[in-house]
Kinemage of the C-alpha trace (Angstrom):
@kinemage 1
@onewidth
@group {chain A} dominant
@subgroup {mainchain}
@vectorlist {calphas} color= white
{ca met a 1} P 40.586 0.983 27.007
{ca thr a 2} L 40.692 4.755 26.590
{ca gly a 3} L 37.938 6.050 24.357
{ca ser a 4} L 35.917 2.848 24.438
{ca thr a 5} L 32.139 2.877 24.837
{ca thr a 6} L 29.367 0.365 25.379
{ca ile a 7} L 27.317 -0.778 22.409
{ca asn a 8} L 24.025 0.399 23.904
{ca his a 9} L 25.345 3.944 24.346
{ca arg a 10} L 26.835 3.963 20.876
{ca ile a 11} L 23.618 2.756 19.244
{ca arg a 12} L 21.567 5.272 21.217
{ca asp a 13} L 23.894 8.086 20.140
{ca asn a 14} L 23.582 7.013 16.511
{ca ala a 15} L 19.799 6.776 16.815
{ca glu a 16} L 19.517 10.270 18.271
{ca arg a 17} L 21.792 11.783 15.626
{ca leu a 18} L 19.860 10.074 12.826
{ca ala a 19} L 16.499 11.158 14.271
{ca ala a 20} L 17.695 14.772 14.441
{ca ala a 21} L 18.966 14.634 10.857
{ca leu a 22} L 15.688 13.169 9.616
{ca glu a 23} L 13.759 15.835 11.493
{ca ser a 24} L 15.879 18.506 9.809
{ca his a 25} L 15.258 16.894 6.414
{ca met a 26} L 11.503 16.848 7.030
{ca leu a 27} L 11.517 20.524 8.002
{ca lys a 28} L 13.294 21.384 4.766
{ca ser a 29} L 10.876 19.317 2.691
{ca phe a 30} L 7.683 20.383 4.445
{ca ala a 31} L 6.732 23.423 6.462
{ca pro a 32} L 6.566 22.913 10.246
{ca asp a 33} L 3.304 21.304 11.366
{ca ala a 34} L 2.191 21.024 7.724
{ca arg a 35} L 0.655 17.899 6.280
{ca lys a 36} L 1.345 16.621 2.814
{ca glu a 37} L -0.956 17.725 0.012
{ca leu a 38} L -1.694 15.920 -3.210
{ca arg a 39} L -0.845 17.809 -6.368
{ca leu a 40} L -3.366 18.776 -9.049
{ca phe a 41} L -3.695 16.730 -12.225
{ca ser a 42} L -3.626 18.026 -15.782
{ca ala a 43} L -6.639 17.645 -18.069
{ca gly a 44} L -4.859 14.809 -19.891
{ca glu a 45} L -4.104 12.980 -16.653
{ca ala a 46} L -7.660 13.519 -15.408
{ca ala a 47} L -9.189 12.175 -18.611
{ca asp a 48} L -6.928 9.118 -18.483
{ca leu a 49} L -7.873 8.386 -14.876
{ca leu a 50} L -11.580 8.829 -15.624
{ca gly a 51} L -11.364 6.606 -18.694
{ca ile a 52} L -12.659 9.272 -21.103
{ca ser a 53} L -11.140 11.382 -23.848
{ca ala a 54} L -9.780 14.875 -23.217
{ca ser a 55} L -12.289 16.255 -25.729
{ca phe a 56} L -15.191 14.665 -23.856
{ca leu a 57} L -13.888 16.152 -20.609
{ca arg a 58} L -13.852 19.599 -22.240
{ca lys a 59} L -17.406 19.027 -23.485
{ca leu a 60} L -18.561 18.206 -19.949
{ca his a 61} L -17.343 21.660 -18.905
{ca phe a 62} L -18.847 23.331 -21.981
{ca asp a 63} L -22.234 21.726 -21.336
{ca gly a 64} L -22.141 22.711 -17.660
{ca arg a 65} L -22.426 19.116 -16.486
{ca ile a 66} L -19.469 19.435 -14.120
{ca leu a 67} L -18.277 22.279 -11.933
{ca asp a 68} L -15.411 24.587 -12.813
{ca val a 69} L -11.977 23.574 -11.595
{ca his a 70} L -8.699 25.366 -11.019
{ca thr a 71} L -7.687 27.161 -14.214
{ca thr a 72} L -4.318 28.788 -14.908
{ca pro a 73} L -4.047 32.301 -16.398
{ca gly a 74} L -3.308 30.549 -19.689
{ca gly a 75} L -6.642 28.732 -19.561
{ca arg a 76} L -5.355 25.263 -18.634
{ca arg a 77} L -7.571 23.297 -16.290
{ca his a 78} L -6.132 21.349 -13.365
{ca tyr a 79} L -8.085 18.841 -11.292
{ca ser a 80} L -7.860 17.878 -7.649
{ca ala a 81} L -8.562 14.331 -6.525
{ca glu a 82} L -11.812 15.636 -5.026
{ca asp a 83} L -12.763 17.025 -8.457
{ca leu a 84} L -12.203 13.595 -9.982
{ca val a 85} L -14.476 11.953 -7.404
{ca ala a 86} L -17.243 14.465 -8.119
{ca ile a 87} L -16.915 13.947 -11.879
{ca arg a 88} L -17.033 10.171 -11.410
{ca his a 89} L -20.337 10.442 -9.558
{ca thr a 90} L -21.766 12.702 -12.279
{ca leu a 91} L -20.730 10.329 -15.058
{ca glu a 92} L -21.881 7.238 -13.170
{ca ser a 93} L -25.366 8.702 -12.741
{ca thr a 94} L -25.952 8.473 -16.512
{ca ala a 95} L -23.702 5.527 -17.393
{ca lys a 96} L -25.269 2.731 -19.438
{ca thr a 97} L -23.296 0.109 -17.492
{ca ala a 98} L -23.171 0.235 -13.687
{ca gly a 99} L -19.656 0.574 -12.318
{ca thr a 100} L -18.194 2.215 -15.415
{ca tyr a 101} L -16.934 5.200 -13.428
{ca leu a 102} L -17.328 3.928 -9.860
{ca pro a 103} L -15.771 0.455 -10.093
{ca gly a 104} L -15.871 -0.443 -6.410
{ca arg a 105} L -18.022 -2.886 -4.483
{ca arg a 106} L -21.649 -3.487 -5.269
{ca glu a 107} L -24.275 -5.209 -3.154
{ca gly a 108} L -23.117 -8.714 -2.364
{ca asp a 109} L -19.425 -8.060 -3.085
{ca lys a 110} L -17.025 -8.818 -0.254
{ca val a 111} L -14.292 -6.357 0.607
{ca gln a 112} L -10.987 -7.285 -1.011
{ca val a 113} L -8.134 -7.529 1.515
{ca leu a 114} L -4.652 -7.714 -0.032
{ca ser a 115} L -1.406 -8.508 1.772
{ca phe a 116} L 1.930 -7.409 0.333
{ca leu a 117} L 4.640 -9.533 1.885
{ca asn a 118} L 8.022 -11.176 1.689
{ca phe a 119} L 10.479 -12.553 4.197
{ca lys a 120} L 13.276 -10.146 3.203
{ca gly a 121} L 13.487 -6.408 3.606
{ca gly a 122} L 14.168 -4.407 0.464
{ca ser a 123} L 11.847 -6.472 -1.720
{ca gly a 124} L 9.589 -3.494 -2.437
{ca lys a 125} L 6.570 -4.328 -0.267
{ca thr a 126} L 5.975 -0.766 0.891
{ca thr a 127} L 6.667 0.763 -2.513
{ca ser a 128} L 4.277 -1.691 -4.146
{ca ser a 129} L 1.529 -1.323 -1.563
{ca ile a 130} L 1.461 2.494 -1.545
{ca his a 131} L 1.518 2.788 -5.334
{ca thr a 132} L -1.299 0.234 -5.575
{ca ala a 133} L -3.322 2.051 -2.908
{ca gln a 134} L -2.887 5.380 -4.662
{ca arg a 135} L -3.659 4.100 -8.143
{ca leu a 136} L -6.818 2.349 -6.944
{ca ala a 137} L -7.924 5.512 -5.136
{ca leu a 138} L -7.358 7.585 -8.274
{ca lys a 139} L -9.448 5.044 -10.202
{ca gly a 140} L -12.389 5.548 -7.839
{ca tyr a 141} L -11.958 2.839 -5.188
{ca arg a 142} L -12.309 3.483 -1.455
{ca val a 143} L -9.073 2.238 0.091
{ca leu a 144} L -7.886 1.527 3.632
{ca ala a 145} L -4.113 1.128 3.960
{ca val a 146} L -3.115 -0.846 7.058
{ca asp a 147} L 0.518 -0.587 8.137
{ca ile a 148} L 1.484 -3.555 10.307
{ca asp a 149} L 5.255 -3.087 10.081
{ca pro a 150} L 6.628 -1.645 13.357
{ca gln a 151} L 9.163 0.287 11.256
{ca ala a 152} L 6.133 2.194 9.883
{ca ser a 153} L 7.518 3.074 6.446
{ca leu a 154} L 4.045 3.230 4.893
{ca thr a 155} L 2.846 5.497 7.697
{ca thr a 156} L 5.838 7.778 7.120
{ca leu a 157} L 5.105 7.997 3.379
{ca phe a 158} L 1.664 9.333 4.236
{ca gly a 159} L 3.315 12.290 5.949
{ca tyr a 160} L 3.249 11.149 9.570
{ca arg a 161} L 6.155 10.859 11.968
{ca pro a 162} L 5.453 7.657 13.894
{ca glu a 163} L 8.131 8.335 16.512
{ca tyr a 164} L 6.249 11.536 17.437
{ca asp a 165} L 2.661 11.136 16.221
{ca phe a 166} L 2.100 7.557 17.411
{ca leu a 167} L 4.755 6.960 20.040
{ca asp a 168} L 2.457 5.526 22.716
{ca ser a 169} L -0.930 5.167 21.026
{ca gly a 170} L -2.907 5.634 17.842
{ca thr a 171} L -1.666 2.649 15.835
{ca ile a 172} L -3.315 -0.545 14.622
{ca tyr a 173} L -1.841 -2.177 17.741
{ca asp a 174} L -4.472 -0.393 19.845
{ca ala a 175} L -7.225 -2.196 17.923
{ca ile a 176} L -5.739 -5.721 18.005
{ca arg a 177} L -4.061 -5.755 21.422
{ca tyr a 178} L -5.237 -8.276 24.007
{ca asp a 179} L -5.750 -5.828 26.866
{ca asp a 180} L -8.618 -3.354 26.407
{ca pro a 181} L -8.572 -2.957 22.590
{ca val a 182} L -10.205 0.120 21.061
{ca pro a 183} L -12.533 0.244 18.021
{ca leu a 184} L -10.579 0.390 14.761
{ca gln a 185} L -12.506 3.485 13.683
{ca gln a 186} L -10.854 5.430 16.504
{ca ile a 187} L -7.363 4.956 15.127
{ca ile a 188} L -8.044 5.284 11.374
{ca gln a 189} L -6.585 8.510 9.982
{ca lys a 190} L -7.812 10.448 6.972
{ca thr a 191} L -4.886 11.050 4.628
{ca tyr a 192} L -4.009 13.872 2.248
{ca phe a 193} L -4.677 11.423 -0.606
{ca thr a 194} L -8.401 11.499 -1.395
{ca gly a 195} L -9.867 8.011 -1.278
{ca ile a 196} L -7.273 6.554 1.120
{ca asp a 197} L -7.565 6.162 4.874
{ca leu a 198} L -4.699 4.866 7.005
{ca ala a 199} L -4.435 2.589 10.006
{ca pro a 200} L -0.958 3.673 11.169
{ca ala a 201} L 1.936 1.674 12.549
{ca gly a 202} L 4.596 2.431 15.134
{ca leu a 203} L 7.062 0.710 17.411
{ca met a 204} L 4.255 -0.285 19.789
{ca leu a 205} L 3.190 -2.880 17.212
{ca gln a 206} L 6.155 -4.978 18.285
{ca glu a 207} L 4.322 -5.546 21.581
{ca phe a 208} L 1.839 -7.761 19.722
{ca glu a 209} L 4.686 -10.154 18.874
{ca his a 210} L 5.802 -10.187 22.510
{ca glu a 211} L 2.332 -10.577 24.053
{ca thr a 212} L 0.923 -13.258 21.766
{ca pro a 213} L 2.764 -16.286 23.259
{ca gln a 214} L 1.351 -15.518 26.709
{ca ala a 215} L -2.090 -14.872 25.211
{ca leu a 216} L -1.972 -18.296 23.574
{ca ile a 217} L -1.082 -19.904 26.923
{ca asn a 218} L -3.989 -18.073 28.570
{ca asn a 219} L -6.341 -18.893 25.662
{ca val a 220} L -7.301 -15.240 25.140
{ca gln a 221} L -10.105 -14.935 22.581
{ca pro a 222} L -10.182 -14.221 19.745
{ca pro a 223} L -6.741 -15.775 19.080
{ca phe a 224} L -4.018 -13.813 17.305
{ca phe a 225} L -4.857 -15.151 13.838
{ca ala a 226} L -8.474 -13.984 14.061
{ca arg a 227} L -7.987 -10.572 15.672
{ca met a 228} L -7.161 -8.630 12.512
{ca ala a 229} L -10.086 -10.065 10.587
{ca ala a 230} L -12.389 -9.272 13.501
{ca val a 231} L -11.436 -5.590 13.691
{ca leu a 232} L -11.636 -5.161 9.911
{ca gln a 233} L -15.259 -6.314 10.031
{ca glu a 234} L -16.026 -3.178 12.050
{ca val a 235} L -15.158 -0.886 9.111
{ca glu a 236} L -15.252 -3.022 5.967
{ca ala a 237} L -18.533 -1.488 4.777
{ca asp a 238} L -16.675 1.813 4.284
{ca tyr a 239} L -14.097 0.407 1.837
{ca asp a 240} L -13.749 -1.480 -1.420
{ca val a 241} L -10.148 -2.569 -0.876
{ca ile a 242} L -7.984 -2.967 2.247
{ca leu a 243} L -4.220 -3.325 1.830
{ca phe a 244} L -1.697 -4.628 4.365
{ca asp a 245} L 1.947 -3.590 4.269
{ca cys a 246} L 3.455 -6.493 6.191
{ca pro a 247} L 6.737 -6.579 8.135
{ca pro a 248} L 9.711 -8.428 6.595
{ca gln a 249} L 9.311 -11.387 8.918
{ca leu a 250} L 6.928 -14.258 9.393
{ca gly a 251} L 5.596 -13.328 12.820
{ca tyr a 252} L 2.208 -13.108 14.449
{ca leu a 253} L 1.417 -9.788 12.739
{ca thr a 254} L 2.028 -11.227 9.277
{ca met a 255} L 0.037 -14.349 10.111
{ca ser a 256} L -2.879 -12.273 11.372
{ca ala a 257} L -2.882 -10.300 8.107
{ca leu a 258} L -2.744 -13.468 6.002
{ca cys a 259} L -5.705 -14.903 7.878
{ca ala a 260} L -7.693 -11.731 7.140
{ca ser a 261} L -6.733 -11.551 3.448
{ca thr a 262} L -8.586 -12.464 0.283
{ca gly a 263} L -5.502 -11.965 -1.898
{ca val a 264} L -1.739 -12.223 -1.408
{ca leu a 265} L 0.977 -10.455 -3.402
{ca ile a 266} L 4.488 -11.748 -2.740
{ca thr a 267} L 7.095 -9.293 -3.959
{ca val a 268} L 10.164 -10.872 -5.537
{ca val a 269} L 13.460 -9.268 -6.554
{ca pro a 270} L 14.647 -11.475 -9.448
{ca asn a 271} L 17.975 -12.785 -8.233
{ca met a 272} L 18.720 -16.267 -6.945
{ca leu a 273} L 19.558 -15.188 -3.387
{ca asp a 274} L 16.158 -13.572 -3.027
{ca val a 275} L 14.456 -16.539 -4.675
{ca ala a 276} L 16.233 -18.917 -2.274
{ca ser a 277} L 15.074 -16.772 0.648
{ca met a 278} L 11.542 -16.816 -0.745
{ca ser a 279} L 11.673 -20.607 -0.902
{ca gln a 280} L 12.325 -20.725 2.843
{ca phe a 281} L 9.625 -18.131 3.418
{ca leu a 282} L 7.031 -20.140 1.491
{ca gln a 283} L 7.883 -23.358 3.338
{ca met a 284} L 7.686 -21.674 6.735
{ca ser a 285} L 4.441 -19.952 5.762
{ca ala a 286} L 2.859 -23.233 4.712
{ca asp a 287} L 3.892 -24.958 7.947
{ca leu a 288} L 2.549 -22.164 10.134
{ca leu a 289} L -0.640 -21.794 8.115
{ca asp a 290} L -1.216 -25.529 8.600
{ca val a 291} L -1.082 -24.970 12.348
{ca val a 292} L -3.449 -21.988 12.437
{ca gly a 293} L -5.707 -23.659 9.860
{ca asn a 294} L -6.079 -26.652 12.150
{ca ala a 295} L -6.903 -24.212 14.940
{ca gly a 296} L -9.810 -22.830 12.921
{ca ala a 297} L -8.335 -19.954 10.925
{ca gln a 298} L -9.871 -18.880 7.621
{ca met a 299} L -7.651 -20.239 4.834
{ca glu a 300} L -9.532 -19.388 1.622
{ca phe a 301} L -7.997 -16.877 -0.811
{ca asp a 302} L -9.263 -15.476 -4.093
{ca phe a 303} L -5.758 -15.263 -5.536
{ca leu a 304} L -2.031 -15.413 -4.832
{ca arg a 305} L 0.457 -13.743 -7.151
{ca phe a 306} L 4.209 -13.224 -7.314
{ca leu a 307} L 5.046 -9.620 -8.201
{ca ile a 308} L 8.445 -9.152 -9.848
{ca asn a 309} L 9.997 -6.044 -8.336
{ca arg a 310} L 13.018 -3.854 -9.120
{ca tyr a 311} L 13.234 -5.507 -12.532
{ca glu a 312} L 15.933 -4.473 -15.022
{ca pro a 313} L 14.891 -5.651 -18.514
{ca asn a 314} L 18.451 -5.549 -19.884
{ca asp a 315} L 19.872 -7.673 -17.076
{ca gly a 316} L 20.403 -11.176 -18.491
{ca pro a 317} L 20.549 -13.036 -15.154
{ca gln a 318} L 17.329 -11.329 -14.037
{ca gln a 319} L 15.609 -12.426 -17.225
{ca gln a 320} L 16.699 -15.992 -16.525
{ca val a 321} L 15.346 -15.850 -12.974
{ca val a 322} L 12.004 -14.470 -14.182
{ca ala a 323} L 11.779 -17.217 -16.818
{ca phe a 324} L 12.601 -19.773 -14.101
{ca leu a 325} L 9.790 -18.436 -11.884
{ca arg a 326} L 7.284 -18.362 -14.744
{ca gln a 327} L 8.128 -21.958 -15.610
{ca leu a 328} L 7.577 -22.985 -11.983
{ca phe a 329} L 4.494 -20.958 -11.093
{ca gly a 330} L 2.871 -20.149 -14.435
{ca lys a 331} L 0.072 -17.596 -14.230
{ca glu a 332} L 0.704 -17.019 -10.525
{ca val a 333} L 3.655 -14.838 -11.619
{ca met a 334} L 2.160 -11.511 -12.633
{ca thr a 335} L 2.555 -10.558 -16.282
{ca ala a 336} L 3.438 -6.963 -15.425
{ca his a 337} L 6.477 -6.159 -13.314
{ca met a 338} L 7.772 -3.186 -11.337
{ca leu a 339} L 10.790 -1.700 -13.079
{ca lys a 340} L 13.808 -0.606 -11.100
{ca ser a 341} L 13.678 3.145 -11.654
{ca thr a 342} L 15.453 6.243 -10.439
{ca ala a 343} L 12.067 7.974 -10.598
{ca val a 344} L 10.844 5.814 -7.704
{ca ser a 345} L 13.974 6.298 -5.595
{ca asp a 346} L 14.259 10.021 -6.383
{ca ala a 347} L 10.615 10.601 -5.439
{ca gly a 348} L 11.331 8.804 -2.170
{ca leu a 349} L 13.937 11.407 -1.244
{ca thr a 350} L 11.059 13.757 -0.418
{ca gln a 351} L 8.862 10.913 0.881
{ca gln a 352} L 6.699 10.915 -2.213
{ca thr a 353} L 5.590 8.386 -4.801
{ca val a 354} L 5.703 8.539 -8.588
{ca tyr a 355} L 1.971 9.297 -8.605
{ca glu a 356} L 2.557 12.346 -6.431
{ca val a 357} L 5.432 14.017 -8.264
{ca glu a 358} L 5.191 16.172 -11.354
{ca arg a 359} L 6.452 14.732 -14.612
{ca thr a 360} L 8.553 17.865 -15.119
{ca gln a 361} L 10.717 16.938 -12.109
{ca phe a 362} L 12.280 14.033 -14.017
{ca his a 363} L 13.705 13.187 -17.379
{ca arg a 364} L 10.609 12.552 -19.487
{ca asn a 365} L 11.553 9.035 -20.599
{ca thr a 366} L 12.532 8.000 -17.053
{ca tyr a 367} L 9.202 9.180 -15.665
{ca asp a 368} L 7.161 7.658 -18.481
{ca arg a 369} L 8.829 4.246 -18.112
{ca ala a 370} L 8.228 4.245 -14.361
{ca ile a 371} L 4.595 5.361 -14.558
{ca asp a 372} L 3.804 2.902 -17.363
{ca ser a 373} L 5.297 0.056 -15.331
{ca leu a 374} L 3.343 1.007 -12.219
{ca asn a 375} L 0.099 1.416 -14.149
{ca gln a 376} L 0.429 -1.979 -15.807
{ca val a 377} L 1.049 -3.683 -12.457
{ca asn a 378} L -1.874 -1.943 -10.817
{ca glu a 379} L -4.225 -2.573 -13.738
{ca glu a 380} L -3.425 -6.278 -13.399
{ca ile a 381} L -4.151 -6.116 -9.668
{ca glu a 382} L -7.392 -4.253 -10.386
{ca thr a 383} L -8.373 -6.987 -12.848
{ca leu a 384} L -7.790 -9.616 -10.147
{ca ile a 385} L -10.034 -7.648 -7.775
{ca gln a 386} L -12.777 -7.296 -10.368
{ca his a 387} L -12.523 -11.004 -11.225
{ca ala a 388} L -12.909 -11.868 -7.520
{ca trp a 389} L -16.178 -9.914 -7.638
{ca gly a 390} L -17.290 -11.991 -10.607
{ca arg a 391} L -16.856 -9.310 -13.272
C-alpha cells in the first residue's frame, strides 16, 4: 500500500525524533557539557536541616565557630551543601549526645539498603527514591543511589544522559555481569548533590535479564540473587544508606536488589486497579522469593512498608482505598504519604526535584504542601533506619 512503512522503521524514526527533541530540551535547560549544580540554602533552611534555631546559627558565625559563607549584598547568608556538612562536623565535635548532628552509622551498625519497588510503572518509585536520597543526604547521611532500571530515570535526574554517557559501559551492569565483572568502585559516580554517590543505569542492564537463565544452567557463581549483595559489600563501609530504584517488573534485577536489601518500600497509588496489580505483584514476589530462599538467598529484612503515593486528600475513593489498606496491613502502611502535587511534576520539567528548586518558583502554598509531605515521608523513613540501628 502506498505510503505504508514497517513497524521497526516507524519506531526507530520516532525514537530518533524524540531523542533529538530531548537533547534540544536539555541544551535549553543546561549549558552544553555542564553538570547540574545544587542551589544554595537560606539561613532558615540551613537551620532547619541542621536541627538548630536560626538565632543559634547566627551566634555560631558571631562566635567564629564556623566559617563565613556566601553572603548577599543585603547581608543574607546562603549555605551550600558542603557548608552544611562542615557545620555538622563542628557541632558534632561538642555535642552532648553522639549522633546529634551526624546521624549515620556507628561502629557495629550495618548499612541500611532500601529497595523502592512496585510492579507497575507510574507508581512513583523514582520520585520517592530520589527525594529520600536527597533528604537523607541533607540530614547528614552518606548515601549511595543505585539505579537498576534499564530506563535509567534516576540516572537522568542526576544530570546524566545514559544514552550517551553510559551507552556501552559504566553502569551497575558492569559490576554484576557474569563475564569479567569490574569492581563497583570503578563505576560509582560522584554527583552534584553533596552526600550522594550514584551507581548509574543504562540499557545494557537489560543484558542481565537475558544472561541470567544461561548462567543458572551453567551454575555460574555467585548466582544472580547474591551478586548485588556481593558487590555492595565492596563499598558499604563508605555509606550509611544505599537505595535501589527498581524497574517496574519482577525480574532478576529486582530479585537481586531484594536479596541485598534490609528494608523494602512498596509504592502504592491509592486506586483499586493499582491495588489489584499490587496483589499480583506480592503473590509473584512471595513465590519467587520462596525459590531463591530455598536456594540459599538472604531473606531477613528489618522492615517492609507500603508508601502511599500521588495521594489526593480530597478524593473520596482514594481515602477509601487508603483506609482499606490500613485495615489490611496496619502499621506496615506508612503514616505519612506523598501528595500528588504540581510542584513535583513542574520541577520534573527541568529534571529537578522539589528539594532542588527555589520556593519562589512556585505558588507558596503549593510548594509548602509538597515539601511538608516529602519531609514527613522521609522523616518516617529515617525513623525506620534509626530503629533498625537500635536507636
